[in-house]
SESE-277246 format. One record per residue: residue in one letter; x, y, z of N, C-alpha, C in turn; residue number from 0. Coordinates in nm, 4 decimals, m for minus. Layout:
# SESE-277246
['A' [X Y Z] [X Y Z] [X Y Z] NUM];
...
//
This chain:
# SESE-277246
['X' [5.7212 m4.4871 2.7287] [5.6376 m4.6092 2.8353] [5.5441 m4.5418 2.8007] 0];
['X' [5.4620 m4.6351 2.8718] [5.2738 m4.6218 2.8604] [5.2338 m4.5181 2.9430] 1];
['X' [5.0958 m4.4169 2.9764] [5.0722 m4.4058 3.0862] [4.9657 m4.4631 3.1815] 2];
['X' [5.0264 m4.3755 3.3561] [4.9885 m4.4939 3.3862] [4.8656 m4.4528 3.3858] 3];
['X' [4.7753 m4.6024 3.4958] [4.6423 m4.5823 3.4382] [4.5743 m4.5777 3.6063] 4];
['X' [4.4425 m4.4580 3.6356] [4.4296 m4.4158 3.7471] [4.2940 m4.4264 3.7341] 5];
['X' [4.2852 m4.4997 3.8285] [4.1365 m4.5468 3.8853] [4.1020 m4.4082 3.9424] 6];
['X' [3.9515 m4.3943 3.9300] [3.8628 m4.2906 3.9816] [3.7045 m4.3752 4.0595] 7];
['X' [3.7143 m4.3433 4.1667] [3.5852 m4.3673 4.2298] [3.4725 m4.3440 4.1491] 8];
['X' [3.3913 m4.4176 4.1347] [3.2928 m4.3420 4.1144] [3.1913 m4.4138 4.2042] 9];
['X' [2.9895 m4.3757 4.1838] [2.8670 m4.3478 4.2524] [2.7640 m4.4265 4.1752] 10];
['X' [2.6596 m4.4742 4.2441] [2.5126 m4.5038 4.1919] [2.4663 m4.3890 4.1785] 11];
['X' [2.3749 m4.3368 4.1695] [2.2699 m4.2176 4.1014] [2.1431 m4.2661 4.0337] 12];
['X' [2.0352 m4.1784 4.0428] [1.9102 m4.1781 3.9348] [1.9702 m4.1045 3.8551] 13];
['X' [2.0091 m4.0772 3.7622] [2.0506 m4.0169 3.6479] [1.8957 m3.9862 3.4835] 14];
['X' [1.9050 m3.8373 3.4141] [1.8606 m3.8911 3.3386] [1.8628 m3.8631 3.1929] 15];
['X' [1.9144 m3.9116 3.0774] [1.9794 m3.8612 2.9419] [1.9061 m3.9095 2.8121] 16];
['X' [1.8888 m3.7858 2.7451] [1.7798 m3.8369 2.6604] [1.6595 m3.9091 2.6567] 17];
['X' [1.6286 m4.0480 2.6140] [1.5301 m4.1012 2.6781] [1.5009 m4.1988 2.7945] 18];
['X' [1.6622 m4.1494 2.8730] [1.6235 m4.2860 2.9614] [1.6702 m4.2087 3.1051] 19];
['X' [1.5479 m4.2752 3.2221] [1.5505 m4.2138 3.3263] [1.6173 m4.3796 3.4391] 20];
['X' [1.7007 m4.3776 3.4973] [1.7855 m4.4981 3.5282] [1.8646 m4.5174 3.6085] 21];
['X' [1.9178 m4.5564 3.7345] [2.0730 m4.6098 3.7601] [2.1354 m4.5816 3.6771] 22];
['X' [2.2871 m4.4755 3.7503] [2.3930 m4.4931 3.6581] [2.5607 m4.4743 3.7204] 23];
['X' [2.6408 m4.5098 3.6754] [2.7561 m4.5207 3.7700] [2.8082 m4.3707 3.7629] 24];
['X' [2.8293 m4.2823 3.7904] [2.8295 m4.0899 3.7849] [3.0123 m4.0665 3.8333] 25];
['X' [3.0553 m3.9675 3.7665] [3.1579 m3.9025 3.8092] [3.1395 m3.7840 3.7792] 26];
['X' [3.1362 m3.6597 3.8172] [3.1712 m3.5646 3.7319] [3.2982 m3.5277 3.6455] 27];
['X' [3.3120 m3.4970 3.5457] [3.3728 m3.4678 3.4284] [3.5173 m3.3794 3.4424] 28];
['X' [3.4973 m3.3080 3.5642] [3.6168 m3.2362 3.6433] [3.7069 m3.3775 3.6246] 29];
['X' [3.7185 m3.4945 3.7179] [3.7949 m3.5756 3.7381] [3.8921 m3.6411 3.7185] 30];
['X' [3.8443 m3.6697 3.5409] [3.9237 m3.7934 3.4679] [3.9851 m3.6578 3.3581] 31];
['X' [3.9288 m3.5288 3.3753] [3.9859 m3.4049 3.2727] [4.1080 m3.4002 3.3596] 32];
['X' [4.1184 m3.3966 3.4549] [4.2023 m3.3681 3.5684] [4.3266 m3.4756 3.5756] 33];
['X' [4.3082 m3.6264 3.5684] [4.3684 m3.6884 3.5493] [4.4382 m3.7030 3.4249] 34];
['X' [4.3724 m3.6441 3.3026] [4.4554 m3.6251 3.1927] [4.5024 m3.5487 3.1676] 35];
['X' [4.4485 m3.4184 3.2258] [4.5899 m3.3239 3.1899] [4.7004 m3.3085 3.2687] 36];
['X' [4.7176 m3.4266 3.3498] [4.8331 m3.4810 3.4215] [4.8868 m3.5022 3.3825] 37];
['X' [4.8595 m3.6053 3.2471] [4.9343 m3.7247 3.2231] [4.9266 m3.8369 3.2256] 38];
['X' [4.8172 m3.8984 3.3043] [4.7372 m3.9968 3.3687] [4.6311 m4.0485 3.2131] 39];
['X' [4.6048 m4.1518 3.2233] [4.4873 m4.2290 3.1860] [4.3800 m4.2503 3.2916] 40];
['X' [4.2517 m4.2602 3.2546] [4.1905 m4.1966 3.3629] [4.0442 m4.3939 3.3466] 41];
['X' [4.0193 m4.4063 3.4551] [3.9545 m4.5198 3.4348] [3.8677 m4.5347 3.5380] 42];
['X' [3.6899 m4.4931 3.5338] [3.6327 m4.5276 3.6256] [3.5697 m4.6302 3.6986] 43];
['X' [3.5720 m4.6376 3.8002] [3.5702 m4.7433 3.9250] [3.4377 m4.8048 3.9404] 44];
['X' [3.3073 m4.8514 3.8409] [3.2281 m4.8269 3.9980] [3.2048 m4.9440 4.0461] 45];
['X' [3.0591 m4.8840 4.1896] [3.0874 m4.9663 4.2792] [3.0863 m5.1466 4.2446] 46];
['X' [3.1472 m5.1684 4.3289] [3.1064 m5.3487 4.3347] [3.1291 m5.4075 4.4906] 47];
['X' [3.1692 m5.5188 4.4903] [3.1332 m5.6025 4.6181] [3.2715 m5.5567 4.6642] 48];
['X' [3.2863 m5.5159 4.8419] [3.4070 m5.5148 4.8935] [3.4780 m5.6167 4.8690] 49];
['X' [3.4468 m5.7546 4.8674] [3.5797 m5.8351 4.7942] [3.6531 m5.8494 4.6962] 50];
['X' [3.5972 m5.7607 4.6066] [3.6591 m5.7544 4.4542] [3.7515 m5.5994 4.5141] 51];
['X' [3.7393 m5.5245 4.5745] [3.8545 m5.4291 4.5436] [3.9812 m5.4909 4.5649] 52];
['X' [4.0728 m5.5978 4.6101] [4.2119 m5.5965 4.5969] [4.2354 m5.6342 4.3987] 53];
['X' [4.1509 m5.7514 4.2896] [4.1273 m5.7472 4.2247] [4.1401 m5.6064 4.1183] 54];
['X' [4.1003 m5.5720 4.1278] [4.0673 m5.4055 4.1644] [4.1358 m5.3390 4.0676] 55];
['X' [4.2156 m5.2944 4.2122] [4.3236 m5.2127 4.2620] [4.4421 m5.2926 4.2051] 56];
['X' [4.4541 m5.3987 4.1588] [4.5839 m5.5232 4.1760] [4.6163 m5.4793 3.9833] 57];
['X' [4.4895 m5.3717 3.9539] [4.4865 m5.3392 3.7769] [4.5229 m5.1915 3.7115] 58];
['X' [4.5472 m5.1258 3.8414] [4.5106 m4.9751 3.8476] [4.6827 m4.9859 3.8833] 59];
['X' [4.7334 m4.8449 3.8564] [4.8710 m4.7928 3.8712] [4.8286 m4.6631 3.9962] 60];
['X' [4.7530 m4.6459 4.0176] [4.6813 m4.5349 4.1280] [4.5641 m4.5682 4.1402] 61];
['X' [4.5153 m4.4777 4.2675] [4.3981 m4.4271 4.3116] [4.2920 m4.2988 4.2824] 62];
['X' [4.1932 m4.3143 4.2674] [4.1765 m4.1676 4.3517] [4.0013 m4.2382 4.4009] 63];
['X' [4.0387 m4.1689 4.4987] [3.8704 m4.1830 4.5871] [3.7994 m4.0483 4.5631] 64];
['X' [3.6696 m4.0453 4.5456] [3.6288 m3.8914 4.4877] [3.5125 m3.8534 4.5380] 65];
['X' [3.4996 m3.6952 4.5470] [3.4075 m3.6606 4.6730] [3.2701 m3.7309 4.6395] 66];
['X' [3.2198 m3.6597 4.7378] [3.0600 m3.6789 4.7468] [3.0025 m3.6709 4.8959] 67];
['X' [2.8858 m3.7954 4.9371] [2.8236 m3.7870 5.0266] [2.9117 m3.8255 5.1382] 68];
['X' [2.8180 m3.7502 5.2295] [2.8801 m3.7904 5.3758] [2.9210 m3.9161 5.4134] 69];
['X' [3.0059 m3.9919 5.5088] [3.0455 m4.1000 5.5748] [2.9311 m4.0782 5.6476] 70];
['X' [2.9012 m4.2455 5.6669] [2.7901 m4.2315 5.7767] [2.8502 m4.2538 5.9152] 71];
['X' [2.8259 m4.1424 6.0220] [2.8967 m4.1971 6.1619] [2.9070 m4.2815 6.1970] 72];
['X' [2.8624 m4.4156 6.1857] [2.8678 m4.5292 6.2380] [2.9698 m4.5482 6.2404] 73];
['X' [3.0543 m4.5067 6.1048] [3.2359 m4.5998 6.0551] [3.2845 m4.5271 6.1701] 74];
['X' [3.2796 m4.4137 6.2079] [3.3657 m4.3898 6.3410] [3.2952 m4.3654 6.5227] 75];
['X' [3.2093 m4.4602 6.5302] [3.1366 m4.4319 6.6342] [3.1301 m4.3422 6.6811] 76];
['X' [3.0178 m4.2206 6.6215] [2.9114 m4.1311 6.5885] [2.7464 m4.1350 6.5877] 77];
['X' [2.7466 m4.0980 6.7012] [2.5550 m4.0586 6.7016] [2.5528 m3.9509 6.5350] 78];
['X' [2.4791 m3.9599 6.4396] [2.4547 m3.8706 6.3116] [2.4286 m3.7444 6.3930] 79];
['X' [2.4706 m3.6230 6.3929] [2.4129 m3.5096 6.3404] [2.2584 m3.4583 6.2897] 80];
['X' [2.1727 m3.3719 6.3143] [2.0596 m3.3775 6.2195] [2.1088 m3.3440 6.0899] 81];
['X' [2.2482 m3.2565 6.0752] [2.2799 m3.1924 5.9253] [2.3511 m3.3023 5.8661] 82];
['X' [2.3625 m3.3956 5.9267] [2.4306 m3.4950 5.8497] [2.3708 m3.5559 5.7418] 83];
['X' [2.4057 m3.5725 5.6252] [2.3000 m3.6765 5.5076] [2.3121 m3.7595 5.5358] 84];
['X' [2.2330 m3.8339 5.4594] [2.1616 m3.9633 5.4715] [2.2869 m4.0695 5.4129] 85];
['X' [2.2804 m4.1462 5.4732] [2.3868 m4.2905 5.4657] [2.4256 m4.3457 5.3258] 86];
['X' [2.5270 m4.3492 5.2447] [2.5725 m4.3855 5.1234] [2.6245 m4.5509 5.1814] 87];
['X' [2.5847 m4.6553 5.2999] [2.5993 m4.7354 5.3233] [2.7021 m4.8244 5.2567] 88];
['X' [2.6611 m4.8893 5.1071] [2.7313 m4.9781 4.9977] [2.8408 m4.8779 4.9352] 89];
['X' [2.8537 m4.7861 4.9002] [2.9313 m4.6845 4.8475] [3.0092 m4.6994 4.9829] 90];
['X' [2.9874 m4.6493 5.1183] [3.1200 m4.6017 5.2031] [3.2211 m4.8008 5.2305] 91];
['X' [3.1360 m4.8803 5.1929] [3.1822 m5.0119 5.2384] [3.2751 m5.0546 5.1384] 92];
['X' [3.2091 m5.0081 4.9987] [3.2768 m5.0418 4.8913] [3.4481 m4.9104 4.8728] 93];
['X' [3.4247 m4.8284 4.9010] [3.5451 m4.7353 4.8488] [3.6173 m4.7376 5.0089] 94];
['X' [3.5736 m4.8197 5.1232] [3.6755 m4.8479 5.1860] [3.7488 m4.9373 5.2031] 95];
['X' [3.7276 m5.0211 5.0640] [3.7740 m5.1329 5.0974] [3.8820 m5.1350 4.9804] 96];
['X' [3.8562 m5.0023 4.9314] [3.9068 m4.9545 4.8131] [4.0429 m4.9103 4.8593] 97];
['X' [4.0433 m4.8184 4.9642] [4.1284 m4.7501 5.0263] [4.2333 m4.8162 5.0895] 98];
['X' [4.1554 m4.9524 5.1376] [4.2261 m5.0762 5.2541] [4.3597 m5.1859 5.1347] 99];
['X' [4.2871 m5.1823 5.0163] [4.3263 m5.2760 4.8736] [4.4882 m5.1911 4.8487] 100];
['X' [4.4545 m5.0220 4.7899] [4.6009 m4.9929 4.8067] [4.6775 m4.9106 4.8546] 101];
['X' [4.6224 m4.9223 5.0505] [4.7365 m4.9096 5.1776] [4.7921 m5.0653 5.1320] 102];
['X' [4.7178 m5.1700 5.1367] [4.7947 m5.2452 5.1549] [4.8983 m5.3262 5.0667] 103];
['X' [4.8891 m5.2223 4.9131] [4.9642 m5.2952 4.7973] [5.0457 m5.1963 4.7730] 104];
['X' [5.0538 m5.0824 4.8823] [5.1186 m5.0061 4.8391] [5.0752 m4.8505 4.6813] 105];
['X' [4.9738 m4.8977 4.6808] [4.9192 m4.8425 4.5465] [4.9132 m4.6603 4.5686] 106];
['X' [4.9737 m4.5999 4.4885] [4.9648 m4.4119 4.5147] [4.7633 m4.4093 4.5617] 107];
['X' [4.7624 m4.3488 4.5957] [4.6471 m4.2886 4.7075] [4.6076 m4.1647 4.6865] 108];
['X' [4.4954 m4.1115 4.6334] [4.5024 m3.9386 4.6417] [4.3240 m3.9651 4.6700] 109];
['X' [4.3015 m3.9444 4.7901] [4.1356 m3.9014 4.8433] [4.0999 m3.7539 4.8269] 110];
['X' [3.9969 m3.7566 4.7873] [3.9732 m3.6238 4.7684] [3.8581 m3.5650 4.8121] 111];
['X' [3.8648 m3.4822 4.9219] [3.7424 m3.4629 4.9732] [3.6571 m3.5498 5.0770] 112];
['X' [3.5257 m3.5877 5.0445] [3.5288 m3.7981 5.1021] [3.6387 m3.8338 5.1092] 113];
['X' [3.6803 m3.8299 5.0599] [3.8052 m3.9415 4.9865] [3.8873 m3.9218 5.1356] 114];
['X' [3.9248 m3.8343 5.1504] [4.0369 m3.7561 5.2592] [3.9243 m3.8162 5.3875] 115];
['X' [3.8489 m3.7904 5.3797] [3.7681 m3.7814 5.4999] [3.7376 m3.9771 5.5459] 116];
['X' [3.7352 m4.0642 5.4568] [3.7583 m4.1399 5.4601] [3.8709 m4.2305 5.4996] 117];
['X' [3.9780 m4.1867 5.4427] [4.1379 m4.2219 5.4533] [4.1174 m4.2077 5.5985] 118];
['X' [4.0663 m4.1160 5.6783] [4.1092 m4.0618 5.8060] [4.0214 m4.1459 5.9299] 119];
['X' [3.8948 m4.1916 5.8312] [3.8530 m4.2827 5.9316] [3.9252 m4.4589 5.9088] 120];
['X' [3.9852 m4.4754 5.7673] [4.0363 m4.5489 5.7571] [4.1362 m4.6637 5.8794] 121];
['X' [4.1819 m4.5502 5.9091] [4.2699 m4.5330 6.0094] [4.2759 m4.4863 6.1664] 122];
['X' [4.0844 m4.5471 6.1643] [4.0872 m4.4653 6.3147] [4.0295 m4.3454 6.3663] 123];
['X' [4.0325 m4.2505 6.2682] [3.9873 m4.1260 6.2875] [3.8440 m4.0864 6.3091] 124];
['X' [3.8572 m3.9981 6.3098] [3.7508 m3.9031 6.3899] [3.6430 m3.7805 6.2770] 125];
['X' [3.4984 m3.7591 6.2120] [3.4719 m3.6314 6.1812] [3.4246 m3.4875 6.2336] 126];
['X' [3.4750 m3.4180 6.2101] [3.3081 m3.2880 6.2242] [3.2479 m3.3418 6.1586] 127];
['X' [3.1029 m3.3192 6.2191] [3.0027 m3.3713 6.1194] [2.9016 m3.2082 6.0405] 128];
['X' [2.9578 m3.1136 6.1213] [2.9342 m2.9749 6.0352] [2.9975 m2.8732 6.0689] 129];
['X' [3.0626 m2.7718 5.9957] [3.0781 m2.6798 6.0054] [3.0792 m2.5549 5.8798] 130];
['X' [3.1117 m2.4607 5.8821] [3.0266 m2.3699 5.8265] [3.1324 m2.2399 5.7709] 131];
['X' [3.1395 m2.1977 5.6580] [3.2570 m2.1188 5.5993] [3.3291 m2.2139 5.4851] 132];
['X' [3.3131 m2.3247 5.4282] [3.4107 m2.3968 5.3637] [3.2802 m2.4224 5.1928] 133];
['X' [3.1943 m2.3965 5.2037] [3.1481 m2.3409 5.0291] [3.1267 m2.2128 5.0625] 134];
['X' [3.0540 m2.2519 4.8804] [2.9921 m2.0755 4.8511] [2.8529 m2.0161 4.8468] 135];
['X' [2.7816 m2.1322 4.9074] [2.6540 m2.1761 4.9099] [2.6170 m2.2856 4.8580] 136];
['X' [2.5121 m2.3191 4.8860] [2.4124 m2.4505 4.8176] [2.4776 m2.4749 4.6731] 137];
['X' [2.5537 m2.5733 4.6575] [2.5986 m2.5517 4.4851] [2.6542 m2.4952 4.4464] 138];
['X' [2.6782 m2.4229 4.5419] [2.8253 m2.3054 4.4642] [2.9560 m2.3751 4.5130] 139];
['X' [3.0458 m2.3610 4.4546] [3.1909 m2.3725 4.5262] [3.2589 m2.2657 4.5844] 140];
['X' [3.3362 m2.2773 4.6593] [3.3612 m2.1476 4.7246] [3.5158 m2.1772 4.7204] 141];
['X' [3.5977 m2.0774 4.8426] [3.7493 m2.0801 4.7484] [3.8243 m2.0303 4.8992] 142];
['X' [3.8435 m2.0549 4.9282] [3.9969 m1.9763 5.0332] [4.0776 m2.1047 5.0840] 143];
['X' [4.2343 m2.0427 5.1140] [4.3130 m2.0297 5.1061] [4.4096 m2.1647 5.2300] 144];
['X' [4.4696 m2.1890 5.1957] [4.5171 m2.3526 5.2356] [4.6452 m2.3448 5.2923] 145];
['X' [4.7486 m2.3677 5.3996] [4.8380 m2.3197 5.3894] [4.9639 m2.4916 5.4352] 146];
['X' [5.0118 m2.4436 5.4205] [5.1502 m2.5729 5.3677] [5.2123 m2.6199 5.4961] 147];
['X' [5.1994 m2.7591 5.5385] [5.3123 m2.7489 5.6826] [5.4615 m2.8437 5.6168] 148];
['X' [5.5205 m2.7155 5.6185] [5.7018 m2.7217 5.5897] [5.7571 m2.9044 5.6313] 149];
['X' [5.7553 m2.9746 5.5309] [5.8380 m3.1363 5.5251] [5.7647 m3.2051 5.4979] 150];
['X' [5.6180 m3.1444 5.4790] [5.5529 m3.2616 5.4366] [5.5274 m3.3385 5.3158] 151];
['X' [5.4781 m3.3972 5.2339] [5.4279 m3.4593 5.1211] [5.3781 m3.3174 5.0250] 152];
['X' [5.3021 m3.3356 5.1037] [5.1839 m3.1959 5.0400] [5.2876 m3.0560 4.9719] 153];
['X' [5.3643 m2.9857 5.1286] [5.4195 m2.9178 5.0920] [5.5447 m2.9519 5.0024] 154];
['X' [5.6212 m3.0202 4.9533] [5.6941 m3.0385 4.8469] [5.6500 m3.0328 4.7075] 155];
['X' [5.4985 m3.0065 4.7451] [5.3987 m3.0572 4.5441] [5.4336 m2.9141 4.5946] 156];
['X' [5.3056 m2.8336 4.7008] [5.2643 m2.6864 4.6988] [5.3401 m2.5836 4.8082] 157];
['X' [5.4476 m2.6350 4.7909] [5.4985 m2.5065 4.8604] [5.4385 m2.3750 4.9389] 158];
['X' [5.3495 m2.3020 4.8758] [5.3074 m2.1580 4.9553] [5.2166 m2.1822 4.9754] 159];
['X' [5.1257 m2.1449 5.0344] [4.9950 m2.0488 5.0920] [4.9021 m2.0339 4.9775] 160];
['X' [4.7712 m2.1315 4.8956] [4.7289 m2.1151 4.7916] [4.5880 m2.0981 4.8040] 161];
['X' [4.4880 m2.0675 4.7068] [4.3594 m2.0457 4.7308] [4.2998 m2.1736 4.6730] 162];
['X' [4.2146 m2.2615 4.6889] [4.1809 m2.3535 4.6781] [3.9805 m2.3788 4.6224] 163];
['X' [3.9618 m2.4686 4.5709] [3.8595 m2.4993 4.5286] [3.8112 m2.5696 4.6141] 164];
['X' [3.6399 m2.5079 4.7079] [3.6316 m2.5678 4.8231] [3.4225 m2.6201 4.8075] 165];
['X' [3.4220 m2.7347 4.8738] [3.2690 m2.7470 4.9535] [3.2745 m2.8641 4.9411] 166];
['X' [3.2732 m2.8414 5.1196] [3.2200 m2.9594 5.2371] [3.1653 m2.8577 5.3691] 167];
['X' [3.0964 m2.9675 5.4203] [3.0566 m2.8922 5.5854] [3.0956 m3.0480 5.6783] 168];
['X' [3.1862 m3.1327 5.5674] [3.2741 m3.1729 5.7080] [3.4029 m3.1693 5.7646] 169];
['X' [3.4269 m3.2162 5.7703] [3.5993 m3.2181 5.8413] [3.6780 m3.3515 5.8797] 170];
['X' [3.8008 m3.3381 5.9714] [3.9003 m3.4890 6.0119] [3.8547 m3.3765 6.1588] 171];
['X' [3.8587 m3.4700 6.2500] [3.8423 m3.4406 6.3728] [3.9781 m3.4873 6.4053] 172];
['X' [3.9513 m3.6092 6.5000] [4.0598 m3.7185 6.5636] [4.1687 m3.7287 6.4270] 173];
['X' [4.2737 m3.7032 6.4061] [4.3635 m3.8066 6.3464] [4.3264 m3.9061 6.3127] 174];
['X' [4.3404 m3.9824 6.2652] [4.3888 m4.1607 6.2393] [4.5004 m4.1909 6.2559] 175];
['X' [4.5476 m4.2900 6.3195] [4.6563 m4.3372 6.3554] [4.7796 m4.3340 6.2340] 176];
['X' [4.8684 m4.2652 6.2594] [4.9877 m4.2929 6.1515] [4.9841 m4.1278 6.0958] 177];
['X' [4.8587 m4.1028 6.0637] [4.8184 m4.0108 5.9612] [4.8894 m3.8497 6.0032] 178];
['X' [4.9526 m3.7674 5.8848] [4.9567 m3.6199 5.9901] [4.9149 m3.4948 5.8579] 179];
['X' [4.8709 m3.4236 5.9590] [4.8237 m3.3042 5.9140] [4.9037 m3.2140 5.7815] 180];
['X' [4.9227 m3.1788 5.6850] [4.9979 m3.1787 5.5984] [4.9398 m3.0020 5.5049] 181];
['X' [4.8115 m2.9929 5.5533] [4.7417 m2.8728 5.5255] [4.6931 m2.7853 5.6530] 182];
['X' [4.6584 m2.6634 5.6835] [4.5450 m2.6294 5.6945] [4.4807 m2.4795 5.5998] 183];
['X' [4.3647 m2.5147 5.7216] [4.2518 m2.3342 5.7007] [4.3307 m2.2673 5.7974] 184];
['X' [4.2694 m2.1159 5.6669] [4.3049 m2.0344 5.8099] [4.2107 m2.0403 5.9571] 185];
['X' [4.1283 m2.1291 5.9962] [4.0021 m2.1649 6.1385] [4.0880 m2.2760 6.1742] 186];
['X' [4.2132 m2.3562 6.0985] [4.2306 m2.4074 6.1910] [4.1435 m2.5675 6.1417] 187];
['X' [4.1163 m2.6244 6.0388] [4.0465 m2.7188 6.0101] [4.1663 m2.7150 5.9170] 188];
['X' [4.2015 m2.9033 5.9734] [4.2593 m2.9409 5.8560] [4.2245 m2.9975 5.7290] 189];
['X' [4.3460 m2.9165 5.6366] [4.2972 m2.9152 5.4560] [4.3676 m3.0728 5.3831] 190];
['X' [4.5032 m3.1178 5.4288] [4.5033 m3.2445 5.3773] [4.5709 m3.3273 5.4935] 191];
['X' [4.5570 m3.4546 5.4604] [4.6538 m3.5798 5.5417] [4.7010 m3.6817 5.4610] 192];
['X' [4.8157 m3.6944 5.5291] [4.8938 m3.8032 5.4250] [4.9668 m3.9297 5.4919] 193];
['X' [5.0158 m4.0063 5.4494] [5.0305 m4.0710 5.5398] [5.1950 m4.1063 5.5707] 194];
['X' [5.2949 m4.0514 5.6131] [5.4621 m4.0455 5.6262] [5.5276 m4.1744 5.5824] 195];
['X' [5.6349 m4.1781 5.4629] [5.7104 m4.3272 5.3945] [5.6694 m4.3046 5.2864] 196];
['X' [5.7336 m4.4718 5.2135] [5.7612 m4.4931 5.1426] [5.6662 m4.4396 5.0467] 197];
['X' [5.5246 m4.5265 5.0716] [5.4046 m4.5017 4.9851] [5.3408 m4.3916 4.9780] 198];
['X' [5.3236 m4.3194 4.8437] [5.2665 m4.2151 4.8279] [5.0969 m4.2484 4.8682] 199];
['X' [5.0064 m4.1686 5.0123] [4.8879 m4.1613 5.0740] [4.8634 m3.9961 5.0919] 200];
['X' [4.8109 m3.9294 5.0139] [4.8117 m3.8400 5.0162] [4.5916 m3.7668 5.0420] 201];
['X' [4.5842 m3.7110 5.1091] [4.4180 m3.6702 5.1025] [4.4162 m3.5339 5.1079] 202];
['X' [4.2947 m3.4460 5.0129] [4.3325 m3.2838 5.0224] [4.1250 m3.3102 5.0613] 203];
['X' [4.0834 m3.2283 5.1483] [3.9719 m3.1712 5.1057] [3.9053 m3.1120 5.0901] 204];
['X' [3.9662 m2.9907 4.9637] [3.9164 m2.9575 4.8513] [3.9051 m3.0321 4.7482] 205];
['X' [3.8614 m2.9484 4.6312] [3.8215 m2.9968 4.4942] [3.9231 m2.9582 4.3848] 206];
['X' [4.0206 m3.0680 4.3384] [4.1748 m2.9632 4.2782] [4.0766 m2.9849 4.1109] 207];
['X' [4.0017 m3.0842 4.1044] [3.9307 m3.0976 3.9681] [3.8141 m2.9602 3.9470] 208];
['X' [3.8305 m2.8964 4.0428] [3.6962 m2.7895 3.9786] [3.7750 m2.6608 3.9943] 209];
['X' [3.9207 m2.6675 4.0331] [4.0348 m2.5055 4.0354] [4.1086 m2.5833 3.8922] 210];
['X' [4.1771 m2.4669 3.9092] [4.2985 m2.4610 3.8045] [4.4374 m2.5590 3.8153] 211];
['X' [4.4982 m2.6038 3.9132] [4.5997 m2.5989 3.9747] [4.5857 m2.8073 3.9656] 212];
['X' [4.7198 m2.8784 3.8828] [4.7203 m2.9421 3.8525] [4.7789 m3.0299 3.9151] 213];
['X' [4.8774 m2.9870 4.0419] [5.0246 m2.9853 4.0778] [4.9703 m3.1561 4.1604] 214];
['X' [4.8805 m3.1428 4.2588] [4.8608 m3.3146 4.3309] [4.8681 m3.3905 4.2470] 215];
['X' [4.7409 m3.3491 4.1535] [4.7538 m3.5289 4.0640] [4.8730 m3.5363 4.0082] 216];
['X' [4.9121 m3.4168 3.9747] [5.0764 m3.4449 3.8865] [5.1777 m3.5401 3.9696] 217];
['X' [5.1325 m3.5146 4.0833] [5.2171 m3.5846 4.1867] [5.1494 m3.7246 4.1858] 218];
['X' [5.0535 m3.7111 4.1900] [4.9610 m3.8624 4.1865] [5.0357 m3.9462 4.0906] 219];
['X' [4.9966 m3.8983 3.9749] [5.0483 m3.9718 3.8444] [5.2113 m4.0093 3.8716] 220];
['X' [5.3099 m3.8977 3.8470] [5.4443 m3.9159 3.8829] [5.4820 m4.0340 3.9620] 221];
['X' [5.3762 m4.0727 4.1083] [5.4087 m4.2149 4.1866] [5.3866 m4.2855 4.1454] 222];
['X' [5.2853 m4.3198 4.0278] [5.1841 m4.4165 3.9928] [5.2790 m4.4438 3.8521] 223];
['X' [5.3810 m4.3440 3.8014] [5.4534 m4.3970 3.6921] [5.5673 m4.4893 3.7185] 224];
['X' [5.6310 m4.4349 3.8675] [5.7473 m4.4202 3.9114] [5.7100 m4.6230 3.9709] 225];
['X' [5.5853 m4.6447 4.0155] [5.5955 m4.7927 4.0646] [5.5391 m4.8393 3.9844] 226];
['X' [5.5088 m4.8388 3.8319] [5.5371 m4.8703 3.6881] [5.6126 m4.9645 3.6710] 227];
['X' [5.7738 m4.8787 3.6726] [5.8761 m4.8890 3.6001] [5.9550 m5.0697 3.6689] 228];
['X' [5.9430 m5.0945 3.8383] [5.9771 m5.1910 3.8377] [5.8633 m5.3049 3.8033] 229];
['X' [5.7434 m5.3224 3.7649] [5.6437 m5.3838 3.7217] [5.6799 m5.4233 3.5895] 230];
['X' [5.7608 m5.3408 3.5074] [5.7353 m5.3434 3.3629] [5.9108 m5.4200 3.3712] 231];
['X' [5.9892 m5.4489 3.4620] [6.1207 m5.5061 3.4797] [6.0661 m5.6035 3.5254] 232];
['X' [5.9835 m5.6575 3.5638] [5.9434 m5.8021 3.5779] [5.8950 m5.8981 3.4951] 233];
['X' [5.7727 m5.8027 3.4233] [5.6703 m5.8629 3.3108] [5.8722 m5.8560 3.1788] 234];
['X' [5.9187 m5.7633 3.1772] [5.9754 m5.8417 3.0685] [6.0844 m5.9369 3.1085] 235];
['X' [6.0943 m5.9536 3.2139] [6.1846 m6.0566 3.2394] [6.1608 m6.2316 3.2483] 236];
['X' [6.0139 m6.2330 3.2149] [5.9107 m6.3671 3.2860] [5.8618 m6.3733 3.1118] 237];
//
């Protein structure tokens, strides 16, 4: 059986390489490397118009929403804190559309850092706009322990308390409708959110692509592979 295709959202940024200086669709290499190490095929998904999200997700077996810029506070009905970063409105709109399409279709979904925050916002939740102690300093990945909540999907994947690579200054505040917290940091910060039920939906506040533990991504790839089996059966019958 062929490997499942895992799409990873990217973002537009000014970039320089060789003799070129122009906008580029960027994604840290750790994301596709982690997907590949977990047994999936990685596909970079560049920004597009939100109405295209359904067609994009329909071609994927699984979806990762990557980390990055702060979610614009207007998305969750808040005024911006002075420490909140500049808005990335087009990215917010595109990735929220991707999340909506994945949820509607039952496509396995993993949100990483900003991706977890967007998952919470998509379900009507809010965010803490600034907290300290979850980075290693400006541009330096930190590390702290994360404790799983017994009985959750995350705990079934990573049952023990473990250290994770982390770089964020925002976090989930009011938890969105239907979501449950499945891991906490020692200071009580929600570190993983998931949607209970049949469909595989998980968000983690840390950056697994910056660490050595592939279990969360392996679980996404496994869920995506399971979803491919009924599709292949239908294709063989037509």
